[in-house]
C-alpha positions in Angstrom: 7.4 3.1 7.8 5.4 6.2 8.7 1.9 6.5 7.3 -1.7 6.6 7.9 -5.2 5.8 6.5 -6.3 7.8 3.5 -9.1 10.3 4.1 -11.4 8.3 1.8 -10.8 5.1 3.8 -11.2 6.8 7.2 -14.6 8.0 6.0 -15.5 4.5 4.7 -14.6 2.9 8.1 -16.5 5.5 10.1 -19.5 4.9 7.9 -19.2 1.1 8.1 -18.7 1.0 11.8 -21.1 3.7 13.0 -23.7 4.0 10.3 -26.7 1.7 10.1 -26.8 1.5 6.2 -23.2 0.6 5.3 -22.1 -2.8 4.1 -18.6 -4.2 3.6 -16.9 -7.0 1.6 -13.4 -7.8 2.6 -11.1 -6.8 -0.2 -7.9 -8.4 -1.5 -5.1 -5.9 -0.7 -2.6 -4.8 -3.4 0.6 -2.9 -2.8 1.4 0.2 -4.9 4.8 1.9 -5.1 5.1 5.7 -5.3 7.8 8.1 -6.6 6.3 11.1 -4.7 5.2 11.2 -1.1 1.6 10.2 -0.4 -0.6 11.9 2.1 -4.0 11.2 3.8 -5.6 13.4 1.1 -3.9 12.0 -2.0 -1.8 9.1 -3.2 1.7 9.8 -4.5 2.7 9.4 -8.1 2.6 5.7 -8.9 5.6 4.0 -10.5 5.0 3.2 -14.2 6.8 1.4 -17.0 8.9 -1.7 -17.5 7.7 -4.6 -15.3 5.5 -2.4 -13.1 2.3 -3.0 -14.9 0.0 -3.8 -12.0 0.0 -3.6 -8.2 0.9 -6.9 -6.4 -1.2 -8.7 -3.9 0.1 -8.3 -0.3 -1.2 -10.8 2.3 -1.3 -9.9 6.0 -0.8 -12.0 9.1 -3.1 -11.9 12.2 -3.1 -8.5 14.0 -1.0 -8.4 17.2 -2.3 -7.5 20.6 -0.7 -4.0 20.1 -3.0 -3.1 17.2 -0.6 -3.7 14.3 -0.6 -6.1 11.4 2.3 -6.9 9.0 2.7 -8.5 5.6 3.0 -12.3 5.9 5.0 -13.1 2.7 7.6 -11.6 0.5 6.4 -9.3 -2.3 8.8 -8.9 -5.3 8.4 -6.2 -7.9 10.6 -7.6 -10.7 12.0 -5.7 -13.8 11.4 -2.3 -12.3 11.9 0.9 -14.3 14.6 3.3 -13.3 13.1 5.4 -10.5 13.3 6.3 -6.8 10.6 4.8 -4.6 9.7 7.0 -1.6 6.4 5.6 -0.5 3.7 2.8 -0.7 0.0 2.6 -0.9 -2.5 -0.2 -0.2 -5.4 -0.5 -2.6 -8.3 -2.9 -3.2 -7.4 -3.2 -6.9 -4.4 -4.5 -8.8 -5.1 -2.1 -11.7 -3.0 1.1 -11.7 -5.2 4.2 -11.6 -8.2 2.4 -10.1 -9.5 1.1 -6.8 -9.9 2.5 -3.3 -6.7 4.2 -1.8 -6.8 2.8 1.7 -3.5 3.1 3.5 -0.2 4.8 2.7 3.3 5.0 4.1 6.7 6.5 3.4 9.8 4.3 3.2 12.4 4.6 6.0 15.0 4.8 3.3 14.2 5.8 -0.3 15.1 3.1 -2.9 16.8 4.2 -6.0 16.4 1.6 -8.7 18.2 0.9 -12.0 16.1 -0.4 -14.9 15.6 -4.1 -14.5 16.1 -4.2 -10.7 13.8 -6.1 -8.4 12.4 -4.3 -5.4 11.8 -6.9 -2.6 9.4 -6.2 0.3 10.5 -8.7 3.1 8.0 -10.4 5.4 7.0 -8.0 8.2 8.3 -4.9 6.3 4.9 -3.4 5.8 3.2 -2.7 9.1 -0.2 -1.1 9.5 -1.3 0.3 12.8 -4.6 1.7 14.0 -3.2 3.2 17.1 
């Protein structure tokens, strides 16, 4: 998965790490699915309809010594609408259309779904790197 930090989250981290006035509360991370390619500047178009009514929590394991971290459990998006998923985003809110857009990535292979399909994200499939 290719991807990066969003511009908004890059600025947040710089402010938190280097500023003397910033504070931080660790968020719960939620996975969003996109039908258009996300970028640093903007999220993609988020899937909507059928069973996709909220983003799903995505837990992460401990970072490796190489500066990467991966999801530690399966994430199943059940009863999906007919769509083609091309990318993902990680937010601090389960609510579609809200929260801080933190990380994004494109899928190695786009997933074309038929209405009612389940999109399964296996353990270790979402890897974030700060390299």
